Steps between C-alpha positions, in 0.01 A plus 500: 500500500841325499786716614783260445650491146749257361788718627730401215732794595528374862381836627287384791625641835377531859483815702440533879339826632401543858545127559262402209627322183397596155594353167567713187667482157823694518603733217869497615497112479333513148759754397775236535338320198343781297740796552542811710171652618636776722408778243166355385233761567316420817163471321639225270641311798133453603430338164808284528403370847158416361654283237734317750217429735252360248760335266332188365670447165179579319344843572805615688844388389869553564512681163254755644743569790796521254301750286448731793859467610625581144294820495782676678733460200296733276231643732220348293370172381255362236431193706189435708464355845203383708396688813252402776438769762483425875149640521220687319346839596158595363266790540122471467453652149729236356462257775122439449533396138801290611293309754213489240748329266605244768134425583432464122811268471351274770181475280717440198717224645188315615377503137842364398466219756739638749502587863392851592723497806795508257410860425653663802782747554834330554675811616377746764249756367395819680209698363466847646166676445590857429370599161127515575459797730390820319498863610129536511516705812785743590598798704281395796580315827261218395671442159687183597195337673259586211745387225544170677127449526459582129786278407349183670158585366631523142732200520309254701501238225873529432592480869277198546683336217840589641392360842408172315846496335668558834325190639512286185866538395815413688793733515266796450458788740288812471585824673161672545384845393606790719858361568706684240634502145641160388854640432526676827368196691759298305779739592392534869394153579480220233852515362770320696816553281609149573214239450483152651311179423514147617568203269531141609539614863778748430475878498639685205579872476507694183448854375149645537365570156159598375271509204226749536180556299561869518775692322622671806605173675841648426465706805634212703826521296591780733518232773733285299223264401495421129151531368303646216154529364352230280163447354255301689531227244871466558458517877244221495738277309783580751279429795411168350867405490569587137858658458486805282780525242665834450782631296802583729451879518737782431574664835545879503703632790372831634774665717378736767732744679457816706177568695190704448511872550291680767135503413522220230297189562526131405216565256706752322786243481283223360342727237851587388610140495193401303568765240873406470425125470215556248742696288764229537262230396471216748185316389537128587826560689597487864617817661729465801605785723845537632753755615575699816169680485327189629640569850317831496169361403237384744332170416167677449663714221638182341161353501354815336755462210442118476127566486512695173697249296189458274516876430859492393435184312722251683397149620637598841694771681714307744683601812732238656454410865738689739501631852232761407266206407557329824433815699162534321416131564562576870299818497207340325469237760644188337612214707858536624595142405374558143712816489804310614423222247474747213839653590681189549356322199549786257856555621574125447371539149694815414163678460539751785628850385782623714663840487814356336319255271624512138259662257325234296540469121208666319377502137518874516496765764377854566540714817340785687634741749196535740602852584395603149138387548253785510136514616295340218166387377410267207221557256254569362454157343802278566709426815831529316424854391674681790476874519686716746261657753617839384392421144170319578286800438662606179505137377132471549441838321703375199303177479180695524606741231608229272167342506622163643253516792202466263395865509575792264817675601345844471257418797773460762361779713141380502329496847147402563268532805411183690131466556408547870850602602677820572792419273583447138712235331773519228739290315765346732298537821565210733185310567666195661785500747577154630761353724467150359671193370774266611781708353501772771263378774761245605754773562468668843743784401267639226182433699633676814607780262145527369374515856752768591396708191139471615594599855689817388226591251235443748677722757530774240134489430516352141204290385441252217330650204125397496517340159773252605406138594748406757580155639759301696520119445775362721690194381470328841353552841848578616487828312181600691675427828816693446315804345279495809799455742675794334204727551473571132161331435285790617681730266449267201135467595465885523590520129268217393761222495296265718582127455254363243612141497796260493550438131621629167202725448573789255810356338303211348193708411309447825482879546130497549256764375560871468215736577247516220548876460866466442452216253233712311738791482779283367284302253296795377807723431762239420714612796833331566466404865826401684579247767815474718552165656792329682451191276687326229254511205345801328396351168212658304160407631647320812461738786149636418305521176463876536872577579725529208815625654649286774825561686698268723657676801625449852244494779603847636462648147150347480408693813651817351305472177181434701560841658604669177202349307664511159790372302539831320678660793879479537526395856877567516432871448136590548316489828282207573242732657457754780526408864262602778706816546434590128861455405599276210631154590758338284595120470823566671310641800328170557758249380672297782869460523655157435607483864152579619362215285769256616476590864118444497527167316760368735300610807164346394566191286574209729537117478213460748266684262557243220470208735163620642346589167603164337430286802163374362538597138259245351207575738353793323216734591166391640347491153759253372469279802121488442526336152394135513578259219446134424846366426406133516497454124827451316358688200330837521119523491462768231215736534365565146330821622828657623624799315836489674616140469429262217660182362718611206471308171876437458475118550174434322537213263860441584628163396784306672724560201514842321415530128806582275556874459445642159555815301200723444378732227212742425547678835341836546651797684319574818716799595794703367663676794786733559803508733498443876166313518475408862324214669267776637410575134438133437326407818408794704471483883286807563136582476253311277292731296128442459523561126748218434473129416602412864255752649213376275580142603484584878174698462348205304593299819317748722810675629444881547776730366558608864595141575720433192817525709821515277638268243769391738237369743314311217806292397347186614231521230624448152177627351565842650869504413459391145269791452748730669798397288628799301224713668733767634339841447837642360600221266522605133449233234655636180238309298240761612683831497357781709325265742630459854409177694483132421331481163582316176374460150359172363590404149372458238189673646672818618298493814657701786423360849667417837794272463320218689200514268723500194694202636186306570376562148815361357482203741152423375641509149788269587760770422830508699637827616831679541613827663766731377699732734804717529781511746485388863180317462352387833698716744376569849336265752549124476134465407417148385152609383674694229601170356190303603263755353697511178475125483121481564438769228642252251834664437758253359801734500620842606752655256703803608842655515589397857331343804518564873635183665216391716224556243700302233521213747129527582402488135689175446348374826161545346589354169522827310798559269721803579662595170754790436551678175848466340730794528383801299147382461183593693130540445561835322777395264283207401215737430243316714158658510302232672326378192758230425485131591807327661650156472780361726679213353754248641342425834499132439880495570500748783839554684621762738543846348456378148406713199149448368351616169232765503276543196303822473217489252363842397146576409589491132648153535859593480732333754799625700725223652739576782641325811429554868703377802295260714560607863425152637843517669570160649451137443255484803303787347471304171344216708262744671396636158450153352270417794296812457655676804697434814213393711390243248854369491516459884149361523574231244822400678316483832226281354769267362682484830168409673 
């Protein structure tokens, strides 16, 4: 890919570091033509540099640079600019379908008369396999080994396919299973802060930036690397050299000052920040942290805050590069020359935060005195619903009494015996306690704190309650090493927190099975089981199908709740249990001091540890090395019998020139949904039930329920994923009141059936479909299958009150219209029941963010006409939609270029 733009602003400069010369596009030089940039937010400086470097007078222009510079005048802009990241990060749930799409594009370009070798990543792509390990085995010394064996047995077809992709595509690397979570591997190894590439024999340096096919790519924002989650569709276009147009975002400044009190963790801080920013309203905006508090904050704590940007709704949560960043690069084993390069380059650009640097101009600001943060949790259903630890038990009791947990409020004290066990179970008992997910497992301070809590509890004779399934899933092998070096591993093991695997596990629904007797007690008595996890997502139906109340908490609190065994106990006042001396033990008795945690971390976490663990990162375990593939073919040899990987139908019958787009009418409503419908609701990642369209499909293909694996692992097979779309067990379609799960009603027959079956019946009848929703439609993970599945069901448009950023983009990328009600209207004010037919008019003249006419025809023939805002936001997106999707657009252009 060309690095040299037209340089109309004469910004190109040279920089010599350690005797080596680098070329770059200077912001201070550009400022001489476009105005003072000194107070432009650091995050927007990354966008501006991108424009200067790629300026070609077509996709990137001087006007784009001027638009970013002018942002400072008002702190906002209505203009859009293109952006092309330095690299792409993928995980296997989203990465497998991404590679499937690339393989399908190679087939597609051949049919269009083009060269399959044109379909190849043009920017570096790293795929980290971290989402496939499940907690099948836990609380035993053999848990890690057995889970790895099961993982490879389950995922052999997927891993063979990824090995083929590793050999077949250039610029594509795979980090094998068992290495760590993609965001932690990114933070600890892949990210470079300053990226380099060679063009025409010259080496250029520029800011490291990253698109990731996972929402929590924002974790690397803590390292001063601008990156955020995009759908797999958008990432594929970016890796194929397509610049992604974006509106220049508002930037909310978050001022931090003071420091955390004794006993308060980074997790408590991030849950507080999440609640504050959700309340502020930062969807689609950049958040940039500033203020004197940054000097008091370890890089790991910054990464924890950056990680949860999707939970507070922002595109990113950015921390500028400063001396703390450089110290972390050194600690984590980065090359000393690259560290010097990052420092000198960013200082030359005015992108290095100094203690006396002026505060940037922001669209708006808010601030937090970190000394006011208190121990916290978040739940029982949303990560932004922070509750003080002291109020957790009473909050749960109120929810239970109010009936919002799905059980009658007058049965709050119900307890039932568990078959074959010497204990009973009640509402709020913790059945899963998991130290899991990238948010906290990247942070040695909270992980060491968890180990110290385990040590003190173990020494006092406390034990984990027998109904609690415990697990520890480190974010990288470095974690295992420093826990072992600190002597804390035996204490975690003693409480059942043996390492179960290196991956996301419980946070993405890979929590594995609960004992049958516990499941029976919950299901037969409608008990509200609870989980406590150190993750970032606790949406309904995500962690486990039988766990209704899910709480996010710091790793040391996860250990504490495993000991307490219930969410109904106030751990700030009531004893966790009795010690071996018979005396009550309180949380304060086993909670380590801040100094104790810091001293331990500083003693055991070393540069050599990172260098050793990442020295051969692409090698993988013996099972990975044993996989053999035939990469001699430029196109993939699809196996028609595979239930994991199939050639998707996106490019079937595609012509070199797209047909004109047209309005549609007579569309039926497939689903009428409420607020906060997440991508987990639309495309679940958890277990596949036998009594579901996806389960029935797999059984028809001789797959036993025990071998179903999860939806996430089946994303390479569109047949499974279509059937799983809207199949979440907790989704509520208002067209069929009183029924929970993915069902719909067919009209005019009135037949109630699974959504997939209803959609296929409409498809056979040639009837287009629409979906209605409420506010924040598509929140959560950047799950491209939520858009792909919607498209394959025959849905032409999704009409709601507001969209989450990534899902809106993904819908456009699949050729599905995202439409927003005009102010004051929604599915309820319009009196929609699901019996109506819908027409959308005006598509022939589609333009960005235009108003379209919507005609609602009632069963009695009467019509209601109104307008909806078309959220096809940019000129590029209009082209994508006209082509039937972004991949179709790219593929046609590639075929023409060939």
